[in-house]
C-alpha positions as CSV (number, residue, x, y, z in Angstrom):
1,M,359.1,140.9,27.0
2,R,358.8,137.4,28.3
3,R,356.5,138.6,31.1
4,L,354.2,140.3,28.6
5,F,354.1,137.1,26.5
6,L,353.1,135.1,29.6
7,F,350.5,137.8,30.5
8,F,348.8,137.5,27.1
9,L,349.1,133.7,27.3
10,L,347.3,133.7,30.6
11,L,344.5,135.9,29.2
12,I,344.1,133.6,26.3
13,F,343.7,130.4,28.4
14,S,341.7,131.9,31.2
15,G,339.0,133.1,28.8
16,P,337.0,129.9,28.7
17,V,337.3,129.5,32.6
18,L,336.0,133.2,33.1
19,A,333.2,132.5,30.7
20,Q,332.1,129.7,32.9
21,Q,331.8,131.8,36.0
22,Y,328.2,132.0,37.0
23,D,326.5,134.2,39.5
24,L,324.9,131.1,41.1
25,V,325.3,127.3,40.7
26,L,322.8,124.7,41.9
27,Q,325.0,121.7,42.1
28,G,324.1,118.0,42.0
29,G,320.2,118.4,42.3
30,R,317.6,116.2,40.5
31,V,316.8,118.6,37.6
32,M,313.3,118.2,36.3
33,D,312.0,119.9,33.3
34,P,308.4,119.1,32.3
35,E,308.8,120.3,28.7
36,T,311.7,118.2,27.7
37,N,311.1,115.6,30.4
38,L,314.7,115.9,31.6
39,D,314.9,114.0,34.9
40,A,318.6,113.6,36.0
41,V,321.3,114.8,38.3
42,R,322.7,118.0,36.8
43,N,324.3,121.3,37.7
44,V,322.5,124.5,36.8
45,G,324.4,127.7,36.1
46,I,322.5,131.0,36.5
47,K,323.9,134.3,35.2
48,G,322.1,137.7,34.9
49,G,318.7,136.3,36.0
50,T,318.7,133.6,33.3
51,I,319.6,129.9,33.3
52,A,322.7,129.9,31.3
53,A,323.9,126.2,31.5
54,I,322.6,122.7,32.5
55,S,325.4,120.3,32.7
56,A,326.5,117.0,34.0
57,Q,330.0,118.6,34.3
58,P,331.0,120.8,37.4
59,L,330.2,124.5,37.0
60,H,331.8,127.3,38.8
61,G,329.9,130.2,40.4
62,R,330.2,133.1,42.8
63,R,327.9,131.0,44.9
64,V,327.4,127.3,44.8
65,I,324.4,125.8,46.5
66,D,324.5,122.0,47.2
67,A,321.2,120.6,45.9
68,S,322.0,117.0,46.5
69,G,318.9,114.9,47.3
70,L,316.6,117.8,46.3
71,V,314.4,118.4,43.2
72,V,315.3,121.4,41.1
73,A,312.2,122.4,39.2
74,P,310.6,125.4,37.5
75,G,309.1,127.8,40.1
76,F,305.2,127.3,40.3
77,I,303.0,129.7,38.4
78,D,299.6,130.5,40.0
79,L,297.3,132.0,37.5
80,H,294.6,132.6,40.1
81,Q,295.9,134.4,43.2
82,H,293.6,137.2,44.7
83,A,295.5,138.1,47.7
84,Q,298.5,140.2,46.5
85,D,299.8,141.5,49.9
86,L,303.3,140.7,51.2
87,A,301.9,138.2,53.9
88,S,300.3,136.0,51.2
89,Q,303.3,136.5,48.8
90,R,305.4,135.0,51.6
91,L,303.0,132.1,51.9
92,K,303.1,131.6,48.2
93,A,307.0,131.6,48.2
94,F,307.1,128.9,50.9
95,D,304.7,126.9,48.7
96,G,307.2,127.0,45.8
97,V,305.4,129.8,43.7
98,T,307.5,132.3,41.9
99,S,304.7,134.0,39.9
100,A,301.2,134.7,41.3
101,L,298.8,136.5,39.1
102,E,295.3,137.9,39.6
103,L,293.7,136.7,36.4
104,E,290.2,135.4,37.4
105,I,288.5,138.7,37.9
106,G,291.5,141.1,37.8
107,V,292.0,144.5,39.6
108,P,289.9,147.7,39.2
109,D,292.9,149.9,38.1
110,V,295.8,148.0,36.4
111,A,298.2,151.0,36.2
112,Q,297.8,151.7,40.0
113,F,298.3,147.9,40.8
114,L,301.5,147.6,38.7
115,K,302.9,150.9,40.0
116,A,302.2,150.0,43.7
117,K,304.0,146.5,43.4
118,Q,307.0,147.7,41.4
119,G,310.2,147.1,43.5
120,H,308.0,145.8,46.4
121,S,307.1,142.3,45.4
122,L,308.6,139.1,46.6
123,I,307.5,137.2,43.5
124,N,306.3,138.0,39.9
125,Y,302.9,139.5,39.5
126,G,300.4,140.5,36.8
127,T,296.6,140.9,36.4
128,S,293.8,140.9,34.0
129,A,291.4,143.7,33.0
130,S,288.4,143.3,35.3
131,Q,285.0,143.1,33.7
132,V,283.4,143.2,37.1
133,A,285.1,146.5,37.8
134,A,284.4,147.9,34.4
135,R,280.7,147.0,34.7
136,S,280.5,148.6,38.2
137,L,282.1,151.7,36.8
138,A,279.7,151.9,33.8
139,F,276.7,151.6,36.1
140,G,277.9,154.5,38.2
141,T,278.8,152.4,41.3
142,P,282.7,151.9,41.3
143,L,284.0,149.2,43.5
144,P,285.1,150.3,47.0
145,A,288.8,150.7,47.6
146,G,290.4,147.4,48.2
147,S,287.5,145.3,46.7
148,I,287.4,143.2,43.6
149,L,283.7,142.1,44.0
150,P,280.6,144.1,44.0
151,T,277.6,143.7,46.3
152,I,274.2,142.9,44.8
153,G,272.6,145.9,43.0
154,P,272.0,147.2,39.5
155,A,275.6,146.7,38.5
156,T,275.3,142.9,39.2
157,N,271.6,142.2,38.3
158,D,270.7,144.6,35.5
159,A,271.3,144.2,31.7
160,A,273.6,146.9,30.3
161,T,272.4,149.6,28.0
162,P,274.3,150.2,24.7
163,E,275.8,153.3,26.4
164,Q,276.9,151.2,29.4
165,M,278.4,148.5,27.0
166,A,280.4,151.2,25.3
167,A,281.7,152.5,28.6
168,M,282.7,149.0,29.6
169,E,284.5,148.2,26.4
170,K,286.3,151.6,26.6
171,R,287.5,150.9,30.1
172,L,288.6,147.4,29.3
173,N,290.5,148.7,26.3
174,Q,292.3,151.2,28.6
175,Q,293.1,148.6,31.0
176,L,294.7,146.4,28.4
177,D,296.6,149.4,27.1
178,E,298.1,149.7,30.6
179,G,299.5,146.1,30.6
180,A,296.6,143.7,31.6
181,L,297.4,140.2,30.5
182,A,293.7,139.2,29.7
183,I,290.0,140.0,30.3
184,G,288.9,138.7,33.6
185,M,285.1,137.9,33.8
186,G,283.2,137.2,37.0
187,L,279.9,136.0,35.5
188,G,278.8,134.4,38.7
189,Y,279.0,137.9,40.2
190,T,277.3,139.7,37.5
191,P,274.2,137.6,36.6
192,G,272.6,140.5,34.8
193,A,275.1,140.3,31.9
194,T,273.2,139.1,28.9
195,R,274.6,136.3,26.6
196,L,275.3,139.0,24.0
197,E,277.2,141.1,26.5
198,V,279.5,138.0,27.2
199,I,280.0,137.4,23.5
200,D,280.7,141.1,22.8
201,L,283.4,141.0,25.5
202,F,285.0,137.9,24.2
203,R,285.1,139.6,20.7
204,L,286.9,142.4,22.4
205,A,289.5,140.0,23.9
206,A,289.9,138.4,20.4
207,S,290.5,141.7,18.7
208,R,293.1,142.5,21.3
209,R,294.6,139.0,21.0
210,V,294.3,138.2,24.7
211,P,292.4,135.3,26.5
212,V,289.4,135.5,28.7
213,Y,289.7,134.0,32.2
214,T,286.3,133.4,33.6
215,H,284.3,132.4,36.7
216,V,281.2,130.9,35.0
217,R,277.8,132.1,35.5
218,S,276.3,129.5,37.9
219,S,276.6,126.1,39.6
220,G,274.5,123.0,40.4
221,H,272.3,120.6,38.7
222,L,269.1,122.8,38.3
223,E,268.2,123.8,34.8
224,P,268.2,126.5,33.5
225,G,271.3,127.8,35.1
226,S,273.3,124.6,35.8
227,A,277.0,124.2,35.8
228,I,276.8,122.4,32.5
229,E,274.9,125.2,30.9
230,S,277.4,127.8,32.3
231,V,280.5,126.0,30.9
232,E,278.6,125.6,27.6
233,E,278.0,129.4,27.4
234,V,281.6,130.3,27.7
235,I,282.8,127.7,25.3
236,G,280.2,128.9,22.8
237,A,281.5,132.4,23.3
238,A,285.1,131.3,22.6
239,A,283.9,129.4,19.5
240,I,282.1,132.4,18.2
241,S,284.9,135.0,19.0
242,G,288.0,133.0,18.6
243,A,289.3,134.2,22.0
244,P,291.3,131.7,24.0
245,L,289.3,130.7,27.1
246,H,290.4,129.7,30.6
247,I,287.7,128.5,32.9
248,V,288.8,129.0,36.5
249,H,288.4,126.5,39.5
250,I,286.2,124.0,37.7
251,N,286.3,121.9,41.0
252,S,284.6,124.8,42.8
253,T,282.2,126.1,40.2
254,C,281.1,122.7,38.9
255,A,281.5,120.9,42.3
256,L,279.9,117.5,42.1
257,D,279.5,118.1,38.3
258,A,283.1,118.8,37.7
259,L,283.9,115.7,35.8
260,D,281.0,116.3,33.4
261,C,282.1,119.9,33.0
262,L,285.6,118.8,32.3
263,S,284.2,116.4,29.5
264,L,282.9,119.6,27.8
265,V,286.4,121.1,27.8
266,A,287.8,117.9,26.5
267,G,285.2,117.9,23.7
268,A,286.0,121.6,22.8
269,R,289.6,121.0,22.7
270,A,289.3,117.9,20.7
271,R,287.5,120.1,18.0
272,G,290.3,122.7,18.0
273,L,289.1,125.3,20.5
274,D,291.7,126.8,22.8
275,V,290.0,126.0,26.1
276,T,291.8,125.3,29.3
277,T,290.9,124.9,32.9
278,E,292.3,124.5,36.5
279,A,291.5,123.2,39.9
280,Y,292.6,123.4,43.5
281,P,293.0,120.5,45.9
282,Y,290.3,121.4,48.6
283,I,286.6,120.4,49.0
284,A,285.6,124.0,50.1
285,G,285.5,127.3,48.2
286,M,285.4,130.8,49.3
287,T,283.5,134.0,48.4
288,T,281.7,137.0,49.9
289,I,278.4,136.4,51.5
290,N,276.7,139.5,50.2
291,S,277.6,138.8,46.5
292,A,275.2,137.5,43.8
293,I,276.5,133.9,44.4
294,F,273.9,134.0,47.3
295,S,271.0,135.4,45.3
296,P,267.6,133.8,46.1
297,G,267.6,130.1,45.3
298,W,271.3,129.5,46.2
299,Q,270.6,126.5,48.3
300,Q,268.8,124.6,45.5
301,R,271.5,125.8,42.9
302,L,274.6,125.0,45.1
303,G,273.1,121.9,46.7
304,I,274.2,123.2,50.3
305,S,272.6,124.5,53.4
306,Y,273.4,127.2,55.9
307,H,275.6,124.8,58.0
308,D,277.9,124.4,55.0
309,I,279.0,128.0,55.2
310,M,281.7,128.9,57.8
311,I,283.2,132.2,58.8
312,P,286.9,131.7,58.6
313,S,288.1,133.8,61.3
314,T,286.0,132.1,63.9
315,G,285.0,128.7,62.4
316,E,281.4,129.6,63.0
317,R,278.9,127.6,61.0
318,L,275.8,129.6,59.9
319,T,272.2,129.4,60.7
320,K,269.4,130.9,58.7
321,A,269.2,133.9,61.0
322,R,272.9,134.5,61.1
323,F,273.0,134.0,57.3
324,D,270.3,136.7,56.8
325,E,272.0,139.0,59.0
326,L,275.3,138.9,57.2
327,H,273.9,138.8,53.7
328,A,272.0,141.9,54.4
329,S,275.0,143.8,55.5
330,S,276.8,146.3,53.2
331,K,280.1,145.2,54.6
332,P,281.7,142.3,52.5
333,L,282.5,139.3,54.5
334,F,284.4,136.3,53.1
335,V,282.9,132.9,54.0
336,V,284.2,129.3,53.3
337,I,281.7,127.1,51.5
338,F,281.9,123.3,51.8
339,G,280.3,122.1,48.5
340,N,282.4,119.4,47.0
341,S,283.4,115.8,47.7
342,Q,286.9,114.4,48.2
343,E,285.9,111.5,45.8
344,V,285.1,113.9,43.0
345,L,288.4,116.0,43.7
346,D,290.5,112.9,43.7
347,K,289.3,111.9,40.2
348,L,289.6,115.5,38.9
349,I,293.1,116.4,39.9
350,P,295.0,113.6,38.0
351,N,293.2,114.4,34.9
352,P,295.8,115.6,32.2
353,L,293.6,118.6,31.3
354,I,293.8,120.1,34.9
355,M,296.4,122.6,35.8
356,I,296.8,123.8,39.4
357,A,295.9,127.2,40.6
358,S,295.1,128.2,44.2
359,D,292.3,130.9,44.1
360,G,294.3,132.2,47.0
361,L,292.9,134.5,49.6
362,E,293.5,135.1,53.2
363,G,291.2,132.9,55.4
364,H,291.4,129.7,53.4
365,P,294.3,127.2,53.5
366,R,294.7,127.2,49.7
367,D,296.3,130.5,50.0
368,A,299.3,128.8,51.7
369,G,299.3,125.2,50.9
370,T,297.9,124.4,47.4
371,Y,301.1,123.4,45.7
372,S,302.7,121.5,48.4
373,R,299.4,119.8,49.0
374,I,299.5,118.4,45.4
375,L,303.1,117.1,46.1
376,A,302.3,115.7,49.6
377,E,298.8,114.2,48.9
378,Y,298.6,113.3,45.2
379,V,302.3,112.6,44.3
380,R,303.6,111.0,47.6
381,A,300.7,109.8,49.6
382,K,298.1,108.7,47.0
383,G,300.5,108.1,44.1
384,T,297.9,109.1,41.5
385,V,300.0,111.9,39.9
386,T,303.6,111.5,39.0
387,L,306.1,114.0,40.2
388,M,306.8,115.2,36.6
389,D,303.1,115.5,35.8
390,A,302.6,117.5,39.1
391,L,305.5,119.8,38.0
392,R,303.8,120.1,34.6
393,K,300.4,121.0,36.0
394,M,302.1,123.7,38.4
395,S,304.5,125.3,36.0
396,L,304.6,124.5,32.2
397,M,300.9,124.3,31.7
398,P,300.3,127.8,33.4
399,A,303.3,129.2,31.4
400,E,301.8,127.9,28.2
401,M,298.4,129.6,29.0
402,L,300.3,132.8,29.7
403,Q,302.1,132.6,26.3
404,R,298.5,133.6,24.8
405,S,299.2,137.0,26.5
406,T,302.9,137.6,26.5
407,P,306.0,136.1,24.9
408,A,307.8,136.6,28.2
409,A,306.0,133.5,29.4
410,R,308.1,131.3,27.0
411,R,310.9,131.8,29.4
412,K,308.8,130.7,32.4
413,G,307.7,127.1,33.5
414,R,311.0,125.6,32.3
415,V,314.5,124.6,33.5
416,Q,316.3,125.1,30.3
417,P,319.3,127.3,29.1
418,G,317.6,130.6,28.2
419,A,314.7,130.3,30.6
420,D,314.3,132.7,33.4
421,A,315.9,131.6,36.6
422,D,312.5,131.2,38.5
423,I,313.4,128.0,40.3
424,V,312.1,126.1,43.3
425,V,314.4,123.7,45.1
426,F,312.5,121.2,47.4
427,D,312.7,117.8,49.2
428,P,310.2,115.6,47.6
429,K,310.1,113.3,50.6
430,T,309.1,116.1,53.2
431,I,307.4,119.0,51.3
432,T,304.0,119.3,53.1
433,D,301.2,121.8,53.4
434,R,300.4,122.7,57.0
435,A,297.7,125.2,56.5
436,T,294.2,124.2,57.7
437,Y,290.7,125.7,57.8
438,A,291.3,126.6,61.5
439,H,294.8,127.9,60.9
440,P,294.9,128.9,57.2
441,M,298.1,131.2,57.3
442,V,300.6,128.5,58.3
443,P,303.4,128.3,55.6
444,S,304.3,124.9,54.0
445,T,307.6,123.2,54.6
446,G,310.0,121.5,52.3
447,V,311.2,124.3,50.0
448,H,314.8,124.7,50.8
449,Y,315.5,127.4,48.1
450,L,313.3,129.7,46.0
451,I,315.0,131.7,43.3
452,V,313.2,134.5,41.5
453,G,314.7,136.1,38.5
454,G,318.2,134.7,39.6
455,T,317.8,136.2,43.1
456,V,317.7,133.8,46.0
457,L,314.5,134.6,48.0
458,I,314.4,131.6,50.2
459,D,317.7,130.3,51.4
460,Q,318.1,127.1,53.3
461,G,314.4,127.2,54.3
462,K,314.4,130.9,55.5
463,M,313.2,133.9,53.7
464,L,315.9,136.6,53.3
465,P,314.8,140.0,54.6
466,G,314.6,143.1,52.4
467,V,314.7,141.2,49.1
468,F,312.1,142.1,46.5
469,P,313.0,140.3,43.2
470,G,309.5,140.1,41.7
471,H,308.8,141.6,38.3
472,A,305.5,142.3,36.3
473,L,304.3,140.1,33.6
474,L,302.6,142.5,31.1
475,G,300.2,141.9,28.3
476,P,300.7,143.0,24.8
477,G,299.5,146.6,25.3
478,P,298.1,149.0,22.8
479,W,299.7,147.5,19.7
480,S,297.9,144.2,19.9
481,A,294.8,145.7,18.3
482,Y,296.6,146.6,15.2
483,E,298.6,143.4,14.7
484,H,297.5,141.0,12.0
């Protein structure tokens, strides 16, 4: 009888201890949460893929990681990642990214994209519904397999008929039903889209209660068709429709006019419009040489010459003859375009309206080094961005934008009890990008641990083999059109 009594007594007093057993504990790291501004040495307990506790007191776990001297922060969220293959996901992981989404233009087939990645993704993923793909399909020239951009032709240059507009809207609705997070618009790649077409697609987004992510129509100083006019166009469409708007890579599209374009975003926000934007920390962009970006007059519009265009695989700078040859080809070829200045970029990145996104694609160092470069250059070397503000730009601000699409994003971009355990643990003194234009696929260093949904993916600076913890971030689906 006495033994039975002692057994029950042991159960009673061991209950609280058992309740504090976590799957994983990050011990003694500098925990930084950009929403609450917590910046203190704490212990983080993770259970069932969720942050269960943050405490100054010791926590017990099946595994305890010593994070002393390291920053424990929300995993970075890249809203603008084109390359979705495992090689690029690996680069993103070493750059501290736990979620990388294709939202600028989207993919041609949302259901196919989501099915292919399920159970095979290193980090979290998601996509928008592609206006570019829907337009190409409506014109009877669907995008080639593996491509997200059309070559120049009627689908890029012609105005849509009412029947083609109806087909576009039907396709975009289908893609939203299948889990797309937004409508992605590549207006720079479809110059034939009329102003009314743009407004109608913004209205569709508003009716489905999702944002529009857009590459604006054009760049440069020349009027009509300047960068200022292009930003005005989409801000106007957002005002008319009520759809949230995210302008992608304002550093790239607006280039030397980026600060003036950003002032338009600031003015729109000051008057109650839901408009956001992003930048990446490189002076060169990247696109396909036979896209509508290089329609006649591109040198005057973009303010660049043939020599400012480089083939990434060889480093070759183009001549007129070489450009004409490649531009006339039916085979897409990505080229790097040097069209911005470091001075403009250095003024843009610290602005509190700028969140960070990579526009990642194989062949450009931004695919591998965007986030580490912010920490190495703007936080550590130049001191123009505080560490907390850098984390805010790379995690919380993107999560808040995603909240327009899915409530699941409320659990991203934070280190708080109840948040998803998407966490990067890095050394703020050594984290560095190593990718260059000559060698763009070199991973960053300084990330000691990366945790995706509670699963350790990078362990002591090395990626664990055969681990695929990434999950889809999904839009509101078919019900959003009927919610009021």
